[in-house]
Steps between C-alpha positions, in 0.01 A plus 500: 500500500844451359551316171807277455593349164738206466613407148607167358863531612390555860299174508712284268560216749428384855772716655355805326149425628642475852670836444164655406366380833801655677441833326134496606594420858753785511288757319174408672225300332187663638293691245725382217391376158774305323501474120707206377630397157559150365800320648832556326479424129155338522343748257763401242418133562129571453575683176681184385191301595293725273743427215482127574120521491518660156775288347544167681196400704635152555748652746245716679445276802874460553576873499212575738624225731846661494342828612320314779821323606686832532243634744465175696876499561473849648219378726716209617770743606253732673291246691509155652449245225196352670311829466308422183211751485716761328633246250146399417403863440793546261421174320141614465613824337733328254223254416267794437761646263536171314124460466469849356765429238351162410147639457556855374324584173612860457753566220595835658867474601480792743196348673679167543810682622315684777307195621829307517764734640270618782554166674849614599359764734216278621744226602762729658248683718335173605837371623602823672167559678500142628861519617445829683212345692722209610748740661235704678431781255121493443496556125183511292517395132317737264426423135597819316272403214202577722633852557694618195243539222609573144392495139575199277823629343689187594872524589478875565154561644360844582362558847140576585587734786147550631413131520847411632475750785154372587617137510819570697306690766257207524767228515779647714485500878758754605581343837658184357816390323380431146688312228389565142631470147666757282462516123155343471136612490182395324261635238120536512465130411736406786765374262850567630689797357853624556628855536814467286839353586631628833147613581524400867628847591188639335286260702653636819419855390142401415442358848670802658285748308174318575582468871656844546811321628766659716780385266614245244830315540648302212753249632777436245841333479662843455557769767242729339470690174842540340586754231567216255501125460824384669523216247535759223661801666788532745499712816122520543364719779208439739230763465370585848208713386309535174198720438185341360546694177858390451418139586219505244745633239751226583229233488368633170843466343534146636672506839453139610474547876156666488217391269378784275137478615584487869562864574195691373249362753747552784564859396128578489467418870859596590573151630878461542673212326810342653739269315700297751722193506362173637866394534567797731169613655684743728602711199302818435462435127336757273194715571276614218287787626455875490824693533832524322514391137804281568725450799782479405461691172685278250439373143265200487559232235238272346553238229242313295648213303378312193288782362405554135576819307261569210576774249210587272485730202229565242514300179483815286728721716205712614489644849418282801206698636231460764293246304804278446602519866145417608508194271833387645387534860176321420695203368740504795200483735334223298810282516570577868834673446614709794654823370824590677625793287388697194675743269373648177620725220323632190516171306584238762374365831710292740361303790653263755257229604496208739387187314362357825228291338706380200274664243768688307459304176124565497564870551761516224260353244262790565768769515671391177175536312507873580862598571860419423618326819849435637516262796787468749443236767686438827587861568551641850328816617686696768329777694685735736310733727695810616784421260835675486802467272643202691162324488482540121843343458410213735194413291680526167759248620227232507466463122686514172254711307257779592185458292295778653547764770248730662527738791294743702614727781511215754489179296736341247392195296737307276429196281811285466585191296790275591 
């Protein structure tokens, strides 16, 4: 089988859904499993619904109806207006969402988040599978939650590989065109879990690994993997080939085109990954596979915005030693802080973290009981793989003040504050 993944931008409206169908017709749809994200900015809308649930429940029905209206308008553009079965399916899903929110008893924010945002993928795949059938592509809808089994670490669940492989092999018939959801799975109690933001790429890799797929293709609105974000850097270059190892390095440092968890399962079975443009399906895109580290061999730029720089020192000017560092990392794990960069000296320890779950204030209460802490918010972390002198100057031009700099033989990291 081949695995195709279409993200939110590739299914943002009716014209985009029709384009997905065109890509499948051109590329061949036999023995293809398609992983689809929520449509456009639907995940953002669902996150707003979670906030409405927490803060203004009187508006809950209205915001869910707005979500429903957005999808029904897409259906109207895709199909004749008298074709109501699909509309009824979508209405049933939004009603299911509303009923969950009205009857939920759990105070766990992350649990509520996962049960809510998952409806974006459930609705998008319902629409796309139905539409493909109407134009003669015999698509089967597959509930990824029956296949992708995880623990209960909501919002960033960990995969149960053995059970997932077992379920995928049981559920997937390799001779059909299958439409399934990215980003979502379920725990042992069959509650919905999510794999982390942008986790649909990971979902594609999970299916590919379990099925021993021929390849994975991620369809994007860019020509392939570029050596930098064109919104941040001028004169970006298309990378034609990247080795698994280099792609994993780029993903680790935050390259946005490929999800960090996506590459390891593909590398284990040497399944090639292609990043291609759904706007120009004839383009060759980028291949991630065995071979050259980079083709062409150029510096690669990655930026992570809105990070937090913490500088810690001991209250009595004693050395920061192993016990202290273990304490710090324990607290970072407890408060779900992703560590992006560390640097330590004899009496200080600096760390750049991503305050993804908005738990910084809780963390600081704990840290200040043990250390002197300096906090700098809204810093930007730049990483350059295969840097040269010109690359260093290009990065330094993006900020007024360098707060921290670290380099190895191949990688330069700079923390800048505007």
